[in-house]
DSSP file (Angstrom, degrees, kcal/mol; ACC not computed):
  #  RESIDUE AA STRUCTURE BP1 BP2  ACC     N-H-->O    O-->H-N    N-H-->O    O-->H-N    TCO  KAPPA ALPHA  PHI   PSI    X-CA   Y-CA   Z-CA
    1    1 A M              0   0    0      0, 0.0     3,-0.1     0, 0.0     4,-0.1   0.000 360.0 360.0 360.0 -36.0    0.0    0.0    0.0
    2    2 A Y     >  +     0   0    0      1,-0.1     4,-2.6     2,-0.1     5,-0.2  -0.071 360.0 127.8-118.0  31.0    2.8    2.4    0.8
    3    3 A E  H  > S+     0   0    0      1,-0.2     4,-2.2     2,-0.2     5,-0.1   0.931  77.8  42.4 -59.4 -47.5    5.7    0.9   -1.3
    4    4 A L  H  > S+     0   0    0      1,-0.2     4,-2.5     2,-0.2    -1,-0.2   0.937 114.5  50.9 -65.6 -44.3    6.6    4.2   -3.0
    5    5 A E  H  > S+     0   0    0      1,-0.2     4,-2.6     2,-0.2     5,-0.2   0.891 108.7  52.4 -61.5 -38.0    6.3    6.2    0.1
    6    6 A K  H  X S+     0   0    0     -4,-2.6     4,-2.9     2,-0.2     5,-0.2   0.945 109.7  49.1 -61.6 -47.2    8.6    3.7    2.0
    7    7 A Q  H  X S+     0   0    0     -4,-2.2     4,-2.4    -5,-0.2    -2,-0.2   0.919 113.0  47.5 -58.2 -43.9   11.2    4.0   -0.8
    8    8 A I  H  X S+     0   0    0     -4,-2.5     4,-2.4     2,-0.2    -1,-0.2   0.923 114.3  44.8 -63.7 -46.2   11.1    7.9   -0.6
    9    9 A V  H  X S+     0   0    0     -4,-2.6     4,-2.7     2,-0.2     5,-0.2   0.898 112.3  52.0 -69.8 -39.2   11.3    8.1    3.1
   10   10 A D  H  X S+     0   0    0     -4,-2.9     4,-2.2    -5,-0.2    -1,-0.2   0.933 112.2  46.9 -60.4 -44.3   14.1    5.5    3.3
   11   11 A E  H  X S+     0   0    0     -4,-2.4     4,-2.8    -5,-0.2    -2,-0.2   0.904 112.0  50.9 -61.9 -41.7   16.1    7.5    0.7
   12   12 A A  H  X S+     0   0    0     -4,-2.4     4,-2.3     2,-0.2    -2,-0.2   0.920 111.1  47.0 -65.8 -42.9   15.4   10.7    2.6
   13   13 A F  H  X S+     0   0    0     -4,-2.7     4,-2.3     2,-0.2    -1,-0.2   0.904 113.5  49.1 -64.3 -39.9   16.6    9.3    5.9
   14   14 A Q  H  X S+     0   0    0     -4,-2.2     4,-2.6    -5,-0.2    -2,-0.2   0.925 111.7  48.4 -64.7 -44.0   19.7    7.9    4.2
   15   15 A S  H  X S+     0   0    0     -4,-2.8     4,-2.4     1,-0.2    -2,-0.2   0.902 110.6  51.9 -63.9 -40.3   20.4   11.2    2.5
   16   16 A A  H  X S+     0   0    0     -4,-2.3     4,-2.1     2,-0.2    55,-0.2   0.920 111.1  47.4 -60.4 -46.5   20.0   13.0    5.9
   17   17 A K  H  X S+     0   0    0     -4,-2.3     4,-2.6    53,-0.2     5,-0.2   0.933 113.0  48.2 -61.6 -48.0   22.5   10.6    7.6
   18   18 A E  H  X S+     0   0    0     -4,-2.6     4,-2.5     1,-0.2    -1,-0.2   0.898 111.0  50.8 -60.2 -41.9   25.0   11.0    4.8
   19   19 A A  H  X S+     0   0    0     -4,-2.4     4,-2.1     2,-0.2    -1,-0.2   0.890 111.8  46.8 -66.3 -39.9   24.7   14.8    4.9
   20   20 A A  H  X S+     0   0    0     -4,-2.1     4,-2.3     2,-0.2    -2,-0.2   0.907 113.4  49.0 -66.3 -42.8   25.2   14.9    8.6
   21   21 A D  H  X S+     0   0    0     -4,-2.6     4,-2.2     1,-0.2    -2,-0.2   0.897 111.3  49.5 -65.4 -39.7   28.2   12.6    8.4
   22   22 A K  H  X S+     0   0    0     -4,-2.5     4,-2.3    -5,-0.2     5,-0.2   0.901 109.3  52.4 -66.3 -40.1   29.7   14.7    5.6
   23   23 A F  H  X>S+     0   0    0     -4,-2.1     4,-3.1     1,-0.2     5,-0.6   0.945 110.5  47.4 -60.6 -47.0   29.2   17.9    7.6
   24   24 A V  H  X5S+     0   0    0     -4,-2.3     4,-2.1     1,-0.2    -1,-0.2   0.919 111.4  51.0 -61.4 -42.7   31.0   16.4   10.6
   25   25 A A  H  <5S+     0   0    0     -4,-2.2    -1,-0.2     1,-0.2    -2,-0.2   0.872 119.5  36.3 -64.6 -36.3   33.9   15.1    8.4
   26   26 A Q  H  <5S+     0   0    0     -4,-2.3    -2,-0.2    -5,-0.2    -1,-0.2   0.850 138.0  11.6 -84.0 -34.2   34.4   18.5    6.9
   27   27 A H  H  <5S-     0   0    0     -4,-3.1    -3,-0.2    -5,-0.2    -2,-0.2   0.548  87.8-140.0-123.0 -13.4   33.7   20.8    9.8
   28   28 A G     << -     0   0    0     -4,-2.1     2,-0.6    -5,-0.6    -1,-0.2  -0.319  52.6 -39.2  72.2-166.9   33.6   18.8   13.0
   29   29 A E        -     0   0    0     -4,-0.1     2,-0.1    50,-0.0    -5,-0.0  -0.836  57.4-147.4 -99.2 122.8   31.0   19.6   15.7
   30   30 A S        -     0   0    0     -2,-0.6    46,-0.1     2,-0.1    50,-0.1  -0.444  17.5-128.4 -81.8 161.4   30.2   23.2   16.4
   31   31 A A  S    S+     0   0    0     -2,-0.1     2,-1.1    46,-0.1    -1,-0.1   0.374  75.7 114.5 -88.1   6.5   29.2   24.3   19.9
   32   32 A Y        -     0   0    0     73,-0.0    46,-3.1    74,-0.0    47,-0.5  -0.664  57.8-156.0 -80.9  99.9   26.1   26.0   18.5
   33   33 A C  B     +A   77   0A   0     -2,-1.1    73,-2.3    44,-0.2     2,-0.3  -0.510  32.6 108.5 -83.5 145.2   23.3   23.9   20.1
   34   34 A G  E     -B  105   0B   0     42,-2.1     2,-0.3    71,-0.3    47,-0.1  -0.986  53.4 -86.4 176.2-167.0   19.9   23.6   18.6
   35   35 A F  E     -B  104   0B   0     69,-2.8    69,-1.8    -2,-0.3     2,-0.3  -0.853  23.5-169.4-125.0 153.3   17.2   21.6   16.9
   36   36 A A  E     +B  103   0B   0     -2,-0.3    33,-2.6    67,-0.2     2,-0.3  -0.991  14.5 157.3-144.4 149.2   16.3   20.9   13.3
   37   37 A W  E     -BC 102  68B   0     65,-2.1    65,-3.3    -2,-0.3     2,-0.4  -0.945  32.0-120.3-157.8 170.7   13.3   19.2   11.7
   38   38 A V  E     -BC 101  67B   0     29,-2.1    29,-2.5    -2,-0.3     2,-0.5  -0.979  14.3-151.6-124.2 136.5   11.3   18.9    8.6
   39   39 A V  E     -BC 100  66B   0     61,-2.6    61,-2.2    -2,-0.4     2,-0.5  -0.937  10.9-159.5-107.7 127.4    7.6   19.8    8.1
   40   40 A V  E     -BC  99  65B   0     25,-3.0    25,-2.3    -2,-0.5    59,-0.2  -0.915  21.1-127.1-107.8 127.3    5.8   17.9    5.3
   41   41 A R  E    S+B   98   0B   0     57,-2.5    57,-1.0    -2,-0.5     2,-0.1  -0.958  78.8  34.9-129.1 149.2    2.6   19.4    4.0
   42   42 A P  S >  S-     0   0    0      0, 0.0     3,-1.7     0, 0.0     6,-0.3   0.604  70.1-150.5 -73.8 155.3   -0.2   18.7    3.5
   43   43 A G  T 3  S+     0   0    0      1,-0.3    -2,-0.1    -2,-0.1    20,-0.0   0.580  93.2  56.4 -70.4  -9.3   -0.5   16.5    6.6
   44   44 A N  T 3  S+     0   0    0      4,-0.1    -1,-0.3     5,-0.0    -3,-0.1   0.313  79.6 117.5-104.0   8.3   -3.1   14.3    4.9
   45   45 A S  S <> S-     0   0    0     -3,-1.7     4,-2.6     1,-0.1     5,-0.2  -0.313  79.5-110.8 -70.1 161.5   -1.0   13.4    1.9
   46   46 A K  H  > S+     0   0    0      1,-0.2     4,-2.2     2,-0.2     5,-0.1   0.871 119.5  51.4 -62.8 -36.0   -0.1    9.7    1.5
   47   47 A L  H  > S+     0   0    0      2,-0.2     4,-2.2     1,-0.2    -1,-0.2   0.920 110.1  48.5 -65.0 -44.1    3.5   10.4    2.3
   48   48 A A  H  > S+     0   0    0     -6,-0.3     4,-2.4     1,-0.2    -2,-0.2   0.901 111.0  50.7 -62.2 -40.6    2.5   12.3    5.5
   49   49 A K  H  X S+     0   0    0     -4,-2.6     4,-3.1     1,-0.2     5,-0.2   0.920 109.3  51.9 -64.5 -41.8    0.2    9.4    6.6
   50   50 A Y  H  X S+     0   0    0     -4,-2.2     4,-1.8     1,-0.2     6,-0.2   0.908 109.4  49.5 -57.5 -42.9    3.1    6.9    6.0
   51   51 A I  H  <>S+     0   0    0     -4,-2.2     5,-2.5     1,-0.2     6,-1.0   0.928 115.3  43.7 -65.7 -43.1    5.4    8.9    8.2
   52   52 A K  H ><5S+     0   0    0     -4,-2.4     3,-1.4     3,-0.2    -2,-0.2   0.916 111.0  52.6 -66.1 -44.7    2.8    9.1   11.0
   53   53 A V  H 3<5S+     0   0    0     -4,-3.1    -1,-0.2     1,-0.3    -2,-0.2   0.858 113.8  44.6 -62.0 -35.1    1.7    5.4   10.7
   54   54 A N  T 3<5S-     0   0    0     -4,-1.8    -1,-0.3    -5,-0.2    -2,-0.2   0.344 112.5-120.8 -93.2   6.7    5.4    4.4   11.1
   55   55 A K  T < 5S+     0   0    0     -3,-1.4    -3,-0.2     2,-0.2    -2,-0.1   0.788  74.9 128.1  60.4  33.2    6.0    6.9   13.9
   56   56 A F  S   <S-     0   0    0     -5,-2.5    12,-0.3    -6,-0.2     2,-0.3   0.646  81.7  -5.2 -82.7 -18.1    8.8    8.7   12.0
   57   57 A G        -     0   0    0     -6,-1.0     2,-0.3    10,-0.2    10,-0.2  -0.937  66.9-136.0-160.1 178.1    7.0   11.9   12.7
   58   58 A D  E     -D   66   0B   0      8,-2.0     8,-3.3    -2,-0.3     2,-0.2  -0.875  43.3 -64.9-140.7 173.6    3.9   13.5   14.2
   59   59 A T  E     -D   65   0B   0     -2,-0.3     6,-0.3     6,-0.2     2,-0.1  -0.417  57.2-130.0 -62.7 128.2    1.3   16.1   13.6
   60   60 A G    >   -     0   0    0      4,-2.5     3,-1.1    -2,-0.2     4,-0.1  -0.385  10.0-123.0 -82.0 159.9    2.9   19.4   13.7
   61   61 A T  T 3  S+     0   0    0      1,-0.2    -1,-0.1    -2,-0.1     3,-0.1   0.721 113.4  41.5 -73.1 -20.3    1.7   22.4   15.8
   62   62 A S  T 3  S-     0   0    0      1,-0.5    -1,-0.2     2,-0.0     3,-0.1  -0.002 128.2 -83.0-115.9  28.7    1.4   24.6   12.6
   63   63 A G  S <  S+     0   0    0     -3,-1.1    -1,-0.5     1,-0.2    -2,-0.1  -0.088  91.3  60.2  92.9 164.8   -0.1   21.9   10.3
   64   64 A G  S    S-     0   0    0     -3,-0.1    -4,-2.5   -25,-0.1     2,-0.4  -0.219  91.9 -63.3  74.9-168.0    1.6   19.2    8.3
   65   65 A V  E     -CD  40  59B   0    -25,-2.3   -25,-3.0    -6,-0.3     2,-0.4  -0.961  45.8-143.1-119.8 136.8    3.7   16.4    9.8
   66   66 A T  E     -CD  39  58B   0     -8,-3.3    -8,-2.0    -2,-0.4     2,-0.5  -0.874   9.4-166.4-106.5 131.9    6.9   17.0   11.6
   67   67 A V  E     -C   38   0B   0    -29,-2.5   -29,-2.1    -2,-0.4     2,-0.3  -0.969  18.7-147.7-114.5 109.9   10.0   14.8   11.4
   68   68 A W  E     -C   37   0B   0     -2,-0.5   -31,-0.2   -12,-0.3     4,-0.1  -0.616  68.5 -14.1 -84.0 135.9   12.5   15.7   14.1
   69   69 A N    >   -     0   0    0    -33,-2.6     3,-1.9    -2,-0.3    -1,-0.2   0.901  69.5-172.0  43.7  63.5   16.3   15.3   13.6
   70   70 A P  T 3  S+     0   0    0      0, 0.0   -53,-0.2     0, 0.0   -54,-0.1   0.717  80.1  62.0 -62.6 -18.6   15.9   13.2   10.4
   71   71 A S  T 3  S-     0   0    0    -55,-0.2     3,-0.1    10,-0.2    -2,-0.1   0.745  94.1-146.1 -73.7 -21.4   19.7   12.5   10.3
   72   72 A K    <   +     0   0    0     -3,-1.9     2,-0.3     1,-0.2    -3,-0.1   0.694  39.3 161.7  60.9  20.7   19.3   10.8   13.7
   73   73 A H        -     0   0    0      1,-0.1     2,-1.6     7,-0.1    -1,-0.2  -0.583  43.1-130.4 -74.9 129.7   22.7   12.1   14.5
   74   74 A C        +     0   0    0     -2,-0.3     2,-0.3    -3,-0.1    -1,-0.1  -0.622  66.3 106.3 -83.1  85.2   23.4   12.1   18.3
   75   75 A T        -     0   0    0     -2,-1.6    -3,-0.0     2,-0.1    -2,-0.0  -0.957  67.2-138.4-151.7 164.1   24.6   15.6   18.7
   76   76 A Q        +     0   0    0     -2,-0.3   -42,-2.1   -46,-0.1     2,-0.4   0.441  68.5 118.5-100.4  -6.6   23.5   19.0   20.1
   77   77 A S  B  >  -A   33   0A   0    -44,-0.2     4,-1.8     1,-0.2   -44,-0.2  -0.460  50.3-161.7 -68.0 119.0   25.1   20.8   17.1
   78   78 A M  H  > S+     0   0    0    -46,-3.1     4,-2.6    -2,-0.4     5,-0.2   0.848  88.3  61.4 -69.5 -33.3   22.4   22.6   15.2
   79   79 A D  H  > S+     0   0    0    -47,-0.5     4,-2.0     2,-0.2    -1,-0.2   0.912 106.6  45.1 -61.2 -42.5   24.6   22.9   12.1
   80   80 A I  H  > S+     0   0    0      2,-0.2     4,-1.8     1,-0.2    -1,-0.2   0.924 114.1  48.1 -66.3 -45.3   24.8   19.1   11.8
   81   81 A K  H  X S+     0   0    0     -4,-1.8     4,-2.3     1,-0.2   -10,-0.2   0.863 109.6  53.5 -65.0 -35.0   21.1   18.6   12.4
   82   82 A E  H  X S+     0   0    0     -4,-2.6     4,-2.8     2,-0.2     5,-0.3   0.909 105.3  54.4 -64.4 -42.8   20.3   21.4    9.8
   83   83 A A  H  X S+     0   0    0     -4,-2.0     4,-2.0     1,-0.2    -1,-0.2   0.921 111.6  45.0 -56.3 -45.2   22.4   19.6    7.2
   84   84 A G  H  X S+     0   0    0     -4,-1.8     4,-2.4     2,-0.2    -1,-0.2   0.891 112.9  49.7 -66.0 -42.6   20.4   16.4    7.7
   85   85 A A  H  X S+     0   0    0     -4,-2.3     4,-2.6     2,-0.2     5,-0.2   0.901 110.9  49.5 -66.7 -41.2   17.1   18.2    7.7
   86   86 A I  H  X S+     0   0    0     -4,-2.8     4,-2.5     2,-0.2    -1,-0.2   0.924 112.1  48.3 -62.7 -44.5   17.9   20.1    4.5
   87   87 A A  H  X S+     0   0    0     -4,-2.0     4,-1.7    -5,-0.3    -2,-0.2   0.916 112.3  49.4 -62.9 -42.5   19.0   16.8    2.8
   88   88 A F  H  X S+     0   0    0     -4,-2.4     4,-1.9     1,-0.2     3,-0.3   0.953 112.8  46.5 -57.2 -53.2   15.8   15.1    4.0
   89   89 A A  H  X S+     0   0    0     -4,-2.6     4,-2.5     1,-0.2     5,-0.2   0.880 108.0  57.1 -60.5 -39.9   13.6   17.9    2.7
   90   90 A N  H  X S+     0   0    0     -4,-2.5     4,-1.9     1,-0.2    -1,-0.2   0.878 105.2  51.1 -61.6 -37.3   15.4   18.0   -0.6
   91   91 A V  H  X S+     0   0    0     -4,-1.7     4,-1.1    -3,-0.3    -1,-0.2   0.937 110.7  48.1 -65.7 -44.9   14.7   14.3   -1.3
   92   92 A L  H  <>S+     0   0    0     -4,-1.9     5,-2.3     1,-0.2     3,-0.5   0.901 112.1  49.0 -62.6 -38.4   11.0   14.8   -0.6
   93   93 A M  H ><5S+     0   0    0     -4,-2.5     3,-1.9     1,-0.2    -1,-0.2   0.835 101.4  63.9 -69.6 -31.0   10.8   17.8   -2.9
   94   94 A K  H 3<5S+     0   0    0     -4,-1.9    -1,-0.2     1,-0.3    -2,-0.2   0.848 105.0  47.5 -56.6 -33.8   12.6   15.9   -5.6
   95   95 A Y  T 3<5S-     0   0    0     -4,-1.1    -1,-0.3    -3,-0.5    -2,-0.2   0.242 128.6 -97.9 -95.3  12.3    9.5   13.6   -5.6
   96   96 A G  T < 5S+     0   0    0     -3,-1.9    -3,-0.2     1,-0.3     2,-0.2   0.551  79.1 133.0  89.6   8.0    7.1   16.5   -5.7
   97   97 A Y      < -     0   0    0     -5,-2.3     2,-0.7    -6,-0.2    -1,-0.3  -0.595  60.1-116.1 -90.9 154.8    6.2   16.8   -2.0
   98   98 A K  E     +B   41   0B   0    -57,-1.0   -57,-2.5    -2,-0.2     2,-0.4  -0.820  47.7 160.6 -89.0 118.1    6.1   20.1   -0.1
   99   99 A A  E     -B   40   0B   0     -2,-0.7     2,-0.4   -59,-0.2   -59,-0.2  -1.000  21.5-164.8-140.5 138.9    8.8   19.9    2.6
  100  100 A S  E     -B   39   0B   0    -61,-2.2   -61,-2.6    -2,-0.4     2,-0.4  -0.987  14.8-141.6-129.4 127.6   10.5   22.6    4.7
  101  101 A A  E     -B   38   0B   0     -2,-0.4     2,-0.3   -63,-0.2   -63,-0.2  -0.708  30.0-178.6 -82.6 134.8   13.7   22.2    6.7
  102  102 A M  E     +B   37   0B   0    -65,-3.3   -65,-2.1    -2,-0.4     2,-0.3  -0.880   7.6 171.8-131.4 159.9   13.4   24.2    9.9
  103  103 A S  E     -B   36   0B   0     -2,-0.3   -67,-0.2   -67,-0.2   -25,-0.0  -0.987  10.9-172.6-160.5 162.6   15.7   24.9   12.9
  104  104 A R  E     -B   35   0B   0    -69,-1.8   -69,-2.8    -2,-0.3     2,-0.1  -0.958  30.5-108.1-157.8 147.1   16.1   26.9   16.0
  105  105 A P  E      B   34   0B   0      0, 0.0   -71,-0.3     0, 0.0   -73,-0.0  -0.350 360.0 360.0 -72.7 157.4   18.9   27.4   18.5
  106  106 A D              0   0    0    -73,-2.3   -72,-0.2   -30,-0.2   -74,-0.0   0.401 360.0 360.0 -88.7 360.0   18.7   26.0   22.0
């Protein structure tokens, strides 16, 4: 039922991990702490439903579905988390979905 959505989300998570790893290899870990996430809209799209059903994200406070720290990198560095969030959103947009990488300092 969700074969295509699974492939897209798997690719997006892989891209986010690779982007975070690449950032660390090039720049190390900055001391700038914060959060990064991706908002997928609309929240009732098949992709958003797949993300929620599989507990990769949840309903956002401003609409859509929110995926927190898609790189899953265990760091407080906002720069690393942003790199992952941007890569994740770019994959979704490549497939025609509306996705926005967001961040804020801690």
